[in-house]
N, C-alpha and C positions, 0 to 999 in steps of 0.2 A: 717344536720349532719348525719353521718352513725354510727350505733351502733350494736355491736355484742352481742347477748344474748346467754349465755352458761348456759343451765338449762336442766337437763335430764327429768323432768316431762313435758310432751308435753303441757298439758293444762296451766300450769303456764308460760311456755315459750311463748305460744301463747298469753296469757293474757298480759304479759309484752310487747311483741312485738306490740300488737294492741294499747296499751296505748301510746307507743312511737310514733307509726305512727300517732295517733291522735294529738300528740304534734308537728308533722311536720317532724319527722325524718324517715330516711330509716333504715330498720333493716335486719339483717341476723340471722337466728336461728341455733344454734348448740345444739344437744342433747347429744353429747359425747365429751370427751376431744380430740379425734382424729379429729372429724369434726371441732372443734374450732381451733386446730393447723393449719389445712389445710386452713381454711378461713383466719386466721390471717396473714398467710404468703403471701397471694396473694392480700389482700384488705387493704386499708387504713381506719382505724377506729378512730372516735373521742372519743369513749368511749366503754369499755367492761363491761358488767354486768355478773359476774361470780359466779356460784354456787360452794360452797366448796366441796359438796359431788357429785361426778360423778361416773357412773358405771365402767368406764375404766381408770380413772385418779384421781389424787389428785389436787383439786382446788388450794391449796397453791403452789404446785410445778408448776402448770400451770401458776399461776400469776407471779412467778419468771421467768419462761420461756418467757412470754410475755414481761416483763420488760427488759429482756436481749436483745430481738429483737428490741423493740421500747420503750425506757424508758419514753418517754413523753406521751404515751397513758394512760389516766386515767383508773383505774379499780375500780369498785364497787363490793365488795364481797357480796354474797347473801347466807344466811344460816339459819338453825334452831338453831344453836349453839349461845347461848346468854351470856355465861360466859365471864367475863372480859379477862381471859387468852386466850379464843378463839379469841376474837377481836384483842388482841395484836398479836397473831400468824398471823392473816389475814393481819394486817397492816404491820407487819415485813416482810411479803412475797412480799410486794410491792404495796398492795392495797391502794387506796387513800380514800376509804370510806367503810363502813361496815353496811349493812342493814339486820335486823333479820326478818325472816318469823314468823308469818304472818305480812303483812305490808299493809298500805292503799295506794290507788292510789295517793292521795294528797302528802303523804310522799315521795313516789318514784319519783313523778314528780318534787317535790321541790329539792330533792337530785340530780337528773339528771341535772336540770338547774344549780344548784350551782357548780357541778363538771365541767360542760362544760364551765361555765363562768370563773372558777378559773384556768382551765388548757388551755383555748383557747389562742393561740397566734394570733388569727385572729382578724380583726377589728370588732368592735361592731356597728359601724355606716358606712354603705356602701353607696357609691355615684357614680353616673354617670350622668354628666350634671346636670339637675335640679331634678333628681330622687334620693331619699334617702330611705334607709331601716334601721330602728332602730332594731337591732337584739335582744336587751334586751326587748323592749316593743312590738316587732313584728309589727311595724307600717311601712307601705309604704307611702311615700309622694312624690308627684310630683307637681311642681308649687304651693306649699303651701297647696295643697289639700290632705287629707288622702284618700288612695285607699284601699278599702276593698278587701281582698284576701282570697280565700279558703286555706286550709292547704297545698294542693299540689301546688297551684299557688305561695304561699309564698316560699315553698321549691325550686321551679323552679327559682323564681326571685333571691333568695339568691345565688343559684349556679351561675346564670348568673353574678351577681354583684361581686362575688368572682373571676370571670374570665373575667373581662371587657377587650374587645379587642381580646380575644382568641376564635377562632372558636371552637365550641363544636359539636361533632358528636352526632347523636341520641343515639348511643350505650353508649357514655360517660354520657349523660344526664340520660338515663335509669338506669345506674349503681349507680349514685349518688343521684337521686331523688326518684327512685322506688326501688323495691327489686332486689337483685342480680340475681334471676332467672326469672325476667320479660322478656317476649318475645320481643327481639329487633326489630322484624319485625312488631310489632304492630304500629298503627298510633297514639297511645295515646300521644306521645310527640308532634306531629304536632297539635293535638286537643288542648292540654294545652298551647302550644305556641300561638295559635290563640286566646284563651281565655285571655291570659296574655296581648297580644298585644292590645286587645280591651280595656283593663283597663288602661294600662300605655302609650299607643301610640295614640289611635284613636282620642283623643280630643286635641292633641298637634301637632304643625306643624313639630317639629323635631322628627323623628322616631328613636328609640334606638335599637329595636330588628330587626336584618336583617337576611335574608336567605343567607347562603353560599352554592351555588350550588355544589352538589356532596359531601358536607361535613355535613352540619347541620345548626346551627344558631350561631350568635354572637351578644352580646350586646355591643354597642359602640356608642360614640357621634361623631364619625368621618363621 
């Protein structure tokens, strides 16, 4: 999943982004309303975490703007304002949840998981041949055996399984699994595909991850 974090305090933004990455998500950081608008218009996001108080914009107005562009993208407001009327204003602006600072990592993680489950129109059990990925429990299973994956291996496999049969370029994989500004010339995609192949293909006669010459990779049972 890809999440946009809009928070003007760099350390808080960095902390939230790092927590989300450890959960297996790709994140983009925006420190201003202008940066947030520019990113939102060119990227597809599964969730936006949005601070109410921004140096150049009003988070409530920004929330309404986002909902006008893509009404199905969930928004979690983040603020120091804790009065009921403040929460009502946030929810009325289109926000789907409201979290007050300071907050714990566990609370934020739980709220993020709940929002993504509630608003996701995507399948929660992904399959290709005898390979399954339980998105809720974050379990990969092939041939009845649980496969242990690192955070990035899981994110890569989920992206492949959401695009079964579709050739994916290294640039596409980089944008969806790693950060927006990750160097597309790096060989990290090839390294992780090799690691993933070792775990889900090497012990099975039917290979699912295939190289598409001149393009990238595809996961398919054909």
